[in-house]
MOPAC internal coordinates of N, CA, C and O (Angstrom, degrees):
PM7 1SCF
backbone

  N    0.0000 0     0.00 0     0.00 0    0    0    0
  C    1.4503 1     0.00 0     0.00 0    1    0    0
  C    1.5274 1   108.82 1     0.00 0    2    1    0
  O    1.2310 1   120.47 1   -42.63 1    3    2    1
  N    1.3009 1   116.70 1   137.37 1    3    2    1
  C    1.4635 1   119.65 1  -179.43 1    5    3    2
  C    1.5279 1   112.59 1   -88.63 1    6    5    3
  O    1.2310 1   121.62 1   -13.24 1    7    6    5
  N    1.3106 1   114.51 1   166.76 1    7    6    5
  C    1.4643 1   123.09 1   172.32 1    9    7    6
  C    1.5237 1   107.13 1   -98.68 1   10    9    7
  O    1.2310 1   120.60 1   -46.51 1   11   10    9
  N    1.3226 1   116.45 1   133.49 1   11   10    9
  C    1.4560 1   121.65 1   177.99 1   13   11   10
  C    1.5192 1   108.73 1  -109.27 1   14   13   11
  O    1.2310 1   120.55 1   -41.09 1   15   14   13
  N    1.3249 1   116.55 1   138.91 1   15   14   13
  C    1.4632 1   121.99 1  -179.50 1   17   15   14
  C    1.5200 1   107.94 1  -112.84 1   18   17   15
  O    1.2310 1   121.10 1   -53.35 1   19   18   17
  N    1.3381 1   115.50 1   126.65 1   19   18   17
  C    1.4579 1   121.87 1  -177.79 1   21   19   18
  C    1.5156 1   111.30 1  -126.64 1   22   21   19
  O    1.2310 1   121.36 1   -34.53 1   23   22   21
  N    1.3173 1   115.00 1   145.47 1   23   22   21
  C    1.4605 1   122.23 1   168.13 1   25   23   22
  C    1.5134 1   105.88 1   -99.68 1   26   25   23
  O    1.2310 1   120.44 1   -52.79 1   27   26   25
  N    1.3294 1   116.77 1   127.21 1   27   26   25
  C    1.4596 1   121.91 1  -179.03 1   29   27   26
  C    1.5156 1   107.55 1  -109.68 1   30   29   27
  O    1.2310 1   121.21 1   -62.79 1   31   30   29
  N    1.3203 1   115.30 1   117.21 1   31   30   29
  C    1.4510 1   121.76 1  -176.16 1   33   31   30
  C    1.5155 1   112.19 1  -100.26 1   34   33   31
  O    1.2310 1   120.86 1     9.62 1   35   34   33
  N    1.3234 1   115.97 1  -170.38 1   35   34   33
  C    1.4557 1   120.45 1   177.59 1   37   35   34
  C    1.5321 1   110.57 1   -56.85 1   38   37   35
  O    1.2310 1   120.47 1   -33.37 1   39   38   37
  N    1.3026 1   116.71 1   146.63 1   39   38   37
  C    1.4662 1   124.64 1  -178.19 1   41   39   38
  C    1.5261 1   111.29 1    61.22 1   42   41   39
  O    1.2310 1   120.32 1  -152.21 1   43   42   41
  N    1.3254 1   117.00 1    27.79 1   43   42   41
  C    1.4711 1   124.23 1   176.74 1   45   43   42
  C    1.5243 1   113.76 1    55.19 1   46   45   43
  O    1.2310 1   120.50 1  -139.91 1   47   46   45
  N    1.3129 1   116.65 1    40.09 1   47   46   45
  C    1.4578 1   121.11 1   176.15 1   49   47   46
  C    1.5246 1   108.02 1   -80.82 1   50   49   47
  O    1.2310 1   120.54 1   -57.60 1   51   50   49
  N    1.3277 1   116.58 1   122.40 1   51   50   49
  C    1.4601 1   122.37 1  -177.37 1   53   51   50
  C    1.5209 1   110.41 1   -91.95 1   54   53   51
  O    1.2310 1   121.29 1   -44.49 1   55   54   53
  N    1.3252 1   115.14 1   135.51 1   55   54   53
  C    1.4593 1   121.02 1   177.07 1   57   55   54
  C    1.5288 1   107.58 1  -133.50 1   58   57   55
  O    1.2310 1   121.01 1   -68.16 1   59   58   57
  N    1.3273 1   115.67 1   111.84 1   59   58   57
  C    1.4618 1   119.76 1  -178.40 1   61   59   58
  C    1.5242 1   109.88 1   -67.34 1   62   61   59
  O    1.2310 1   121.22 1   -50.27 1   63   62   61
  N    1.3364 1   115.27 1   129.73 1   63   62   61
  C    1.4566 1   121.62 1  -178.83 1   65   63   62
  C    1.5185 1   112.28 1  -106.94 1   66   65   63
  O    1.2310 1   120.30 1   164.70 1   67   66   65
  N    1.3239 1   117.04 1   -15.30 1   67   66   65
  C    1.4530 1   119.84 1   179.13 1   69   67   66
  C    1.5106 1   111.44 1   159.95 1   70   69   67
  O    1.2310 1   121.63 1     3.18 1   71   70   69
  N    1.3148 1   114.49 1  -176.82 1   71   70   69
  C    1.4614 1   120.68 1   175.37 1   73   71   70
  C    1.5172 1   108.40 1  -150.43 1   74   73   71
  O    1.2310 1   121.30 1   -22.32 1   75   74   73
  N    1.3318 1   115.12 1   157.68 1   75   74   73
  C    1.4636 1   121.29 1  -178.21 1   77   75   74
  C    1.5207 1   108.52 1  -144.35 1   78   77   75
  O    1.2310 1   121.03 1   -24.52 1   79   78   77
  N    1.2932 1   115.63 1   155.48 1   79   78   77
  C    1.4570 1   121.10 1  -179.21 1   81   79   78
  C    1.5230 1   113.28 1   -86.59 1   82   81   79
  O    1.2310 1   120.15 1   156.10 1   83   82   81
  N    1.3353 1   117.31 1   -23.90 1   83   82   81
  C    1.4580 1   119.99 1  -179.02 1   85   83   82
  C    1.5246 1   110.29 1  -122.09 1   86   85   83
  O    1.2310 1   121.50 1   -23.24 1   87   86   85
  N    1.3301 1   114.74 1   156.76 1   87   86   85
  C    1.4576 1   120.45 1   179.04 1   89   87   86
  C    1.5214 1   111.22 1   -61.03 1   90   89   87
  O    1.2310 1   120.62 1   137.94 1   91   90   89
  N    1.3125 1   116.42 1   -42.06 1   91   90   89
  C    1.4602 1   121.15 1  -177.48 1   93   91   90
  C    1.5313 1   111.30 1   -60.69 1   94   93   91
  O    1.2310 1   120.15 1   136.24 1   95   94   93
  N    1.3303 1   117.32 1   -43.76 1   95   94   93
  C    1.4659 1   120.99 1   178.47 1   97   95   94
  C    1.5286 1   110.68 1   -64.88 1   98   97   95
  O    1.2310 1   120.59 1   135.06 1   99   98   97
  N    1.3385 1   116.47 1   -44.94 1   99   98   97
  C    1.4648 1   120.87 1  -178.56 1  101   99   98
  C    1.5198 1   111.00 1   -63.61 1  102  101   99
  O    1.2310 1   120.24 1   139.75 1  103  102  101
  N    1.3140 1   117.15 1   -40.25 1  103  102  101
  C    1.4638 1   120.88 1  -179.95 1  105  103  102
  C    1.5254 1   110.43 1   -65.10 1  106  105  103
  O    1.2310 1   119.96 1   140.31 1  107  106  105
  N    1.3223 1   117.68 1   -39.69 1  107  106  105
  C    1.4633 1   121.39 1   179.07 1  109  107  106
  C    1.5297 1   110.78 1   -64.20 1  110  109  107
  O    1.2310 1   120.21 1   137.10 1  111  110  109
  N    1.3317 1   117.20 1   -42.90 1  111  110  109
  C    1.4635 1   120.87 1   178.75 1  113  111  110
  C    1.5296 1   110.42 1   -64.85 1  114  113  111
  O    1.2310 1   120.44 1   134.62 1  115  114  113
  N    1.3316 1   116.76 1   -45.38 1  115  114  113
  C    1.4618 1   121.03 1  -179.48 1  117  115  114
  C    1.5273 1   111.36 1   -62.29 1  118  117  115
  O    1.2310 1   120.20 1   136.74 1  119  118  117
  N    1.3161 1   117.23 1   -43.26 1  119  118  117
  C    1.4683 1   120.32 1   179.54 1  121  119  118
  C    1.5226 1   111.62 1   -65.59 1  122  121  119
  O    1.2310 1   119.74 1   141.23 1  123  122  121
  N    1.3226 1   118.10 1   -38.77 1  123  122  121
  C    1.4589 1   121.21 1   177.48 1  125  123  122
  C    1.5257 1   110.45 1   -63.84 1  126  125  123
  O    1.2310 1   120.22 1   138.87 1  127  126  125
  N    1.3239 1   117.18 1   -41.13 1  127  126  125
  C    1.4668 1   120.52 1   177.83 1  129  127  126
  C    1.5225 1   111.11 1   -64.88 1  130  129  127
  O    1.2310 1   120.29 1   138.68 1  131  130  129
  N    1.3217 1   117.06 1   -41.32 1  131  130  129
  C    1.4747 1   120.76 1   179.71 1  133  131  130
  C    1.5198 1   111.29 1   -63.35 1  134  133  131
  O    1.2310 1   120.41 1   141.40 1  135  134  133
  N    1.3279 1   116.82 1   -38.60 1  135  134  133
  C    1.4681 1   120.15 1   179.95 1  137  135  134
  C    1.5153 1   112.05 1   -68.31 1  138  137  135
  O    1.2310 1   120.04 1   149.60 1  139  138  137
  N    1.3321 1   117.53 1   -30.40 1  139  138  137
  C    1.4638 1   120.45 1  -177.85 1  141  139  138
  C    1.5284 1   113.13 1   -85.44 1  142  141  139
  O    1.2310 1   119.85 1   171.20 1  143  142  141
  N    1.3382 1   117.90 1    -8.80 1  143  142  141
  C    1.4644 1   121.13 1  -177.54 1  145  143  142
  C    1.5190 1   111.90 1   -84.87 1  146  145  143
  O    1.2310 1   121.24 1   -27.74 1  147  146  145
  N    1.3309 1   115.23 1   152.26 1  147  146  145
  C    1.4603 1   122.06 1   172.71 1  149  147  146
  C    1.5308 1   107.43 1   -78.88 1  150  149  147
  O    1.2310 1   119.15 1   -55.72 1  151  150  149
  N    1.3382 1   119.23 1   124.28 1  151  150  149
  C    1.4642 1   120.44 1  -176.83 1  153  151  150
  C    1.5303 1   113.35 1   -64.34 1  154  153  151
  O    1.2310 1   119.90 1   159.19 1  155  154  153
  N    1.3144 1   117.79 1   -20.81 1  155  154  153
  C    1.4652 1   120.98 1  -179.16 1  157  155  154
  C    1.5249 1   112.65 1   -94.00 1  158  157  155
  O    1.2310 1   119.63 1  -173.17 1  159  158  157
  N    1.3238 1   118.30 1     6.83 1  159  158  157
  C    1.4631 1   121.80 1  -175.86 1  161  159  158
  C    1.5275 1   112.76 1   -78.41 1  162  161  159
  O    1.2310 1   119.71 1   165.98 1  163  162  161
  N    1.3198 1   118.15 1   -14.02 1  163  162  161
  C    1.4602 1   120.57 1  -179.56 1  165  163  162
  C    1.5112 1   112.97 1    75.67 1  166  165  163
  O    1.2310 1   120.19 1  -152.16 1  167  166  165
  N    1.3258 1   117.24 1    27.84 1  167  166  165
  C    1.4593 1   121.67 1   179.43 1  169  167  166
  C    1.5183 1   109.37 1  -119.38 1  170  169  167
  O    1.2310 1   121.29 1   -26.22 1  171  170  169
  N    1.3337 1   115.15 1   153.78 1  171  170  169
  C    1.4515 1   120.88 1   175.15 1  173  171  170
  C    1.5272 1   108.75 1  -130.92 1  174  173  171
  O    1.2310 1   121.10 1   -18.49 1  175  174  173
  N    1.3113 1   115.50 1   161.51 1  175  174  173
  C    1.4655 1   121.63 1   175.65 1  177  175  174
  C    1.5152 1   107.15 1  -119.70 1  178  177  175
  O    1.2310 1   120.99 1   -50.16 1  179  178  177
  N    1.3313 1   115.71 1   129.84 1  179  178  177
  C    1.4579 1   120.74 1   178.38 1  181  179  178
  C    1.5136 1   109.45 1  -132.61 1  182  181  179
  O    1.2310 1   121.34 1   -30.92 1  183  182  181
  N    1.3225 1   115.04 1   149.08 1  183  182  181
  C    1.4574 1   119.65 1   173.14 1  185  183  182
  C    1.5171 1   107.39 1  -118.71 1  186  185  183
  O    1.2310 1   121.39 1   -33.72 1  187  186  185
  N    1.3311 1   114.95 1   146.28 1  187  186  185
  C    1.4560 1   120.55 1  -174.92 1  189  187  186
  C    1.5259 1   109.12 1  -138.90 1  190  189  187
  O    1.2310 1   120.67 1   -39.49 1  191  190  189
  N    1.2997 1   116.33 1   140.51 1  191  190  189
  C    1.4598 1   123.67 1   178.70 1  193  191  190
  C    1.5278 1   106.80 1   -96.89 1  194  193  191
  O    1.2310 1   120.02 1   -65.07 1  195  194  193
  N    1.3377 1   117.57 1   114.93 1  195  194  193
  C    1.4645 1   120.72 1  -176.18 1  197  195  194
  C    1.5255 1   111.04 1  -149.02 1  198  197  195
  O    1.2310 1   121.38 1   -14.82 1  199  198  197
  N    1.3317 1   114.97 1   165.18 1  199  198  197
  C    1.4648 1   121.22 1   179.36 1  201  199  198
  C    1.5159 1   111.99 1   -64.49 1  202  201  199
  O    1.2310 1   120.94 1   138.20 1  203  202  201
  N    1.3470 1   115.82 1   -41.80 1  203  202  201
  C    1.4605 1   120.47 1  -177.62 1  205  203  202
  C    1.5352 1   109.55 1  -153.36 1  206  205  203
  O    1.2310 1   121.14 1    -2.69 1  207  206  205
  N    1.3227 1   115.43 1   177.31 1  207  206  205
  C    1.4622 1   120.87 1  -176.37 1  209  207  206
  C    1.5299 1   111.70 1   -63.55 1  210  209  207
  O    1.2310 1   119.97 1   140.62 1  211  210  209
  N    1.3048 1   117.67 1   -39.38 1  211  210  209
  C    1.4543 1   121.95 1  -179.69 1  213  211  210
  C    1.5301 1   111.01 1   -63.11 1  214  213  211
  O    1.2310 1   120.33 1   135.99 1  215  214  213
  N    1.3177 1   116.98 1   -44.01 1  215  214  213
  C    1.4653 1   121.21 1   178.47 1  217  215  214
  C    1.5248 1   110.81 1   -64.51 1  218  217  215
  O    1.2310 1   120.17 1   140.62 1  219  218  217
  N    1.3254 1   117.27 1   -39.38 1  219  218  217
  C    1.4692 1   120.98 1   179.19 1  221  219  218
  C    1.5236 1   110.52 1   -62.88 1  222  221  219
  O    1.2310 1   120.28 1   134.70 1  223  222  221
  N    1.3376 1   117.07 1   -45.30 1  223  222  221
  C    1.4623 1   120.38 1   179.77 1  225  223  222
  C    1.5201 1   111.20 1   -66.10 1  226  225  223
  O    1.2310 1   120.20 1   144.40 1  227  226  225
  N    1.3225 1   117.22 1   -35.60 1  227  226  225
  C    1.4607 1   120.53 1   177.87 1  229  227  226
  C    1.5237 1   110.75 1   -64.34 1  230  229  227
  O    1.2310 1   120.22 1   134.97 1  231  230  229
  N    1.3177 1   117.18 1   -45.03 1  231  230  229
  C    1.4679 1   121.43 1   179.93 1  233  231  230
  C    1.5276 1   110.69 1   -63.20 1  234  233  231
  O    1.2310 1   120.11 1   135.79 1  235  234  233
  N    1.3190 1   117.40 1   -44.21 1  235  234  233
  C    1.4637 1   120.82 1  -178.71 1  237  235  234
  C    1.5245 1   112.67 1   -69.82 1  238  237  235
  O    1.2310 1   119.72 1   156.98 1  239  238  237
  N    1.3227 1   118.14 1   -23.02 1  239  238  237
  C    1.4650 1   121.79 1  -178.57 1  241  239  238
  C    1.5261 1   112.97 1   -84.31 1  242  241  239
  O    1.2310 1   120.17 1   162.50 1  243  242  241
  N    1.3154 1   117.28 1   -17.50 1  243  242  241
  C    1.4592 1   120.25 1  -177.86 1  245  243  242
  C    1.5234 1   110.27 1   -79.21 1  246  245  243
  O    1.2310 1   120.60 1   -43.82 1  247  246  245
  N    1.3513 1   116.46 1   136.18 1  247  246  245
  C    1.4681 1   118.63 1   176.45 1  249  247  246
  C    1.5263 1   110.43 1   -69.41 1  250  249  247
  O    1.2310 1   120.93 1   -37.58 1  251  250  249
  N    1.3141 1   115.83 1   142.42 1  251  250  249
  C    1.4621 1   120.32 1  -179.25 1  253  251  250
  C    1.5235 1   109.32 1   -87.63 1  254  253  251
  O    1.2310 1   120.94 1   -38.53 1  255  254  253
  N    1.3267 1   115.82 1   141.47 1  255  254  253
  C    1.4518 1   121.10 1   178.67 1  257  255  254
  C    1.5199 1   109.81 1   -83.33 1  258  257  255
  O    1.2310 1   121.18 1   -33.39 1  259  258  257
  N    1.3270 1   115.36 1   146.61 1  259  258  257
  C    1.4555 1   121.76 1   178.73 1  261  259  258
  C    1.5191 1   109.33 1   -73.34 1  262  261  259
  O    1.2310 1   120.48 1   -47.70 1  263  262  261
  N    1.3061 1   116.69 1   132.30 1  263  262  261
  C    1.4541 1   121.86 1   177.04 1  265  263  262
  C    1.5302 1   108.29 1   -72.89 1  266  265  263
  O    1.2310 1   119.26 1   -61.71 1  267  266  265
  N    1.3363 1   119.02 1   118.29 1  267  266  265
  C    1.4731 1   119.99 1  -176.73 1  269  267  266
  C    1.5171 1   113.81 1   -60.58 1  270  269  267
  O    1.2310 1   119.94 1   153.45 1  271  270  269
  N    1.3105 1   117.72 1   -26.55 1  271  270  269
  C    1.4704 1   119.34 1   179.87 1  273  271  270
  C    1.5274 1   111.89 1   -72.20 1  274  273  271
  O    1.2310 1   119.87 1   162.88 1  275  274  273
  N    1.3348 1   117.85 1   -17.12 1  275  274  273
  C    1.4492 1   120.68 1   179.75 1  277  275  274
  C    1.5243 1   113.36 1   -95.82 1  278  277  275
  O    1.2310 1   120.09 1   167.58 1  279  278  277
  N    1.3201 1   117.44 1   -12.42 1  279  278  277
  C    1.4622 1   121.20 1  -178.65 1  281  279  278
  C    1.5235 1   110.10 1   -80.54 1  282  281  279
  O    1.2310 1   120.75 1   -34.22 1  283  282  281
  N    1.3142 1   116.17 1   145.78 1  283  282  281
  C    1.4476 1   119.75 1   177.14 1  285  283  282
  C    1.5079 1   111.81 1   128.01 1  286  285  283
  O    1.2310 1   121.33 1     6.00 1  287  286  285
  N    1.2958 1   115.07 1  -174.00 1  287  286  285
  C    1.4565 1   121.85 1  -178.19 1  289  287  286
  C    1.5272 1   110.56 1   -78.38 1  290  289  287
  O    1.2310 1   121.67 1   -34.84 1  291  290  289
  N    1.3095 1   114.42 1   145.16 1  291  290  289
  C    1.4630 1   119.84 1   173.35 1  293  291  290
  C    1.5261 1   108.58 1   -91.92 1  294  293  291
  O    1.2310 1   120.71 1   -43.66 1  295  294  293
  N    1.3061 1   116.24 1   136.34 1  295  294  293
  C    1.4610 1   120.35 1   179.65 1  297  295  294
  C    1.4929 1   110.38 1  -106.83 1  298  297  295
  O    1.2310 1   120.10 1   180.00 1  299  298  297

């Protein structure tokens, strides 16, 4: 299964930036994209391990649930 690299823009618009066969290659591509981005642009770069492009976009589009062990007051 390949790693897919996406740029996520405002309103969670996904833009595929590439894919790689190994974690090391995908991490290098993602880090290069992050370095070239404007930090105030409101965009993020994420990589995802999935069977295909459709599955990767589906996973990235789903809202993540809050981990109950992390919720609460900080001491």
